[in-house]
N, C-alpha and C positions, 0 to 999 in steps of 0.2 A: 524547534523541535526540545520535548520536553523529554522524559526520561526515558532511556531506551532497558528495554528487556530480557533477556532468554525464554525463548520460552522453546523446554525438548519434548515430549513426552515417549521417547525412546519409537515411533511414528516420524514428523514430524519434525522440524526443527525450524522455530519460525525468529527473529529481531524486529522487537513490536516496536517507538516509537509509542508513549501513554502520557496524549495532555491531554490538565482539567476532567481525568475519569474517559478520555477520549479516542480508540485500537489508530493508532496510524500506521497501514501494508502499502504493500505500495500491490504490482498487480498479479504480479508473480507470487508472491506468499498469499494473498487471497484463493486466487488457481488451483494453489498446493489445501488449500485450509478446507475448495469443497471438489478435489481432487475432480477437477475439464482442465484443459488446458485455455491455457491465456490467453490467447484471439475470445472468450467468448467473454471472458473477462472483462475487454474490452471494450467490449459491444456493447453487453448489456449497462456499463457507468456510462458509454455516449447515448444510451438510449433511456434511460434516468433524465441523463443531460436537456437532449432531442425538450422532455418533452417535457419538463419543465421540473420532475419536482424535489430533484437539488441543485441549486445553485451551486455549481462551477469554482464560482470562486470561496464556500465558504466551505469546500470538501473535497478539496483536491488544491496538494501546495508540492514544492519542487525542491529537491532539501540533495544538497552539492557532495557528494560520499569523495573523502578517499580512497582507490583501488587496494592492492594488495602491489602491487605495482611502482604504485605510486603516481599516477595516473588519477587524474581529478574526476569524473562522471558526475553531470546532473539527472539523478531521480528519482520523480515524479508518483506520491506516493497518492493514498485515498483514504479520505477515513469509511469504517468502516460501521454499519451502521448497525 
């Protein structure tokens, strides 16, 4: 991924990944932006992929992160269009 930018407006704080003028966020961050629960975002993204409106290969990526306790975990991120 490209540049990491921290966004904080006093109410929402997000860590955004920007690559080629494209924002990449995980489903938790997208849910926070739209003030809904994560399952709603997952459902809608799944329906978008099923309908063929967007291609999963070009709009979804797996990013490996190291947590505060030193463990590695995979984080699925999606383009915010």
